[in-house]
C-alpha positions in Angstrom: 28.5 -56.3 4.0 28.5 -59.3 6.0 30.7 -62.5 4.9 28.3 -65.3 4.3 31.0 -67.9 3.4 32.5 -68.2 6.8 29.1 -69.3 8.3 28.5 -71.8 5.6 32.3 -73.1 5.9 31.6 -73.7 9.6 28.5 -75.5 8.9 29.9 -77.7 6.3 32.5 -79.0 8.8 29.9 -79.4 11.6 27.7 -81.5 9.0 30.8 -83.6 7.9 31.6 -84.4 11.2 28.2 -85.1 12.6 28.0 -87.4 9.5 31.0 -89.2 10.5 32.8 -88.7 7.3 36.2 -87.6 6.6 37.3 -84.7 4.1 38.6 -87.5 1.6 35.3 -89.4 1.7 33.0 -86.4 1.1 35.6 -85.4 -1.8 35.3 -88.9 -3.4 31.4 -88.8 -3.1 31.2 -85.7 -4.8 33.9 -86.5 -7.5 35.9 -83.6 -6.0 39.4 -83.2 -4.7 40.3 -83.3 -1.1 41.8 -79.8 -1.4 38.5 -78.5 -3.0 36.6 -80.0 0.0 39.3 -78.4 2.5 39.1 -75.0 0.7 35.2 -75.1 1.3 35.5 -75.8 4.9 38.1 -73.2 5.5 36.1 -70.5 3.8 38.4 -69.7 0.9 35.9 -70.8 -1.6 32.4 -71.9 -1.7 30.7 -74.8 -3.1 28.9 -74.4 -6.5 25.1 -74.1 -6.3 25.0 -77.1 -8.5 27.1 -79.1 -6.1 24.6 -78.3 -3.3 22.1 -81.1 -3.6 24.6 -83.9 -3.8 26.7 -82.3 -1.1 23.7 -81.9 1.3 22.8 -85.6 0.6 26.1 -86.5 1.5 26.4 -84.7 4.6 22.7 -85.4 5.5 21.6 -82.0 5.9 19.3 -79.6 4.2 20.1 -76.9 1.5 18.4 -74.4 3.7 20.5 -75.5 7.1 23.7 -75.2 5.0 22.9 -71.7 3.4 20.8 -70.1 5.9 21.8 -71.7 9.2 19.8 -73.2 12.0 17.3 -70.3 12.3 15.7 -71.3 9.2 12.0 -72.2 9.7 11.0 -74.8 7.0 7.4 -74.4 8.0 7.5 -70.5 7.1 10.4 -70.4 4.8 12.0 -67.7 6.8 14.9 -67.0 8.8 14.0 -66.1 12.6 15.4 -62.9 13.9 
């Protein structure tokens, strides 16, 4: 079975850096600890689904991109192969 946490963790870090935010800033915006956000980015844990909307708003990315990656086609709702 493929590990999906690592790609999500990698995209979290990429999105945070592109947004020009520190781990502390993301944590404060979400009401989480810095250690929690660091754990998400390290792939040790994954954000709760309930945090996804706020996290994506903070990081200025779509939930589809965060979960499915850059090959997600918004038009068709499918992941390109």
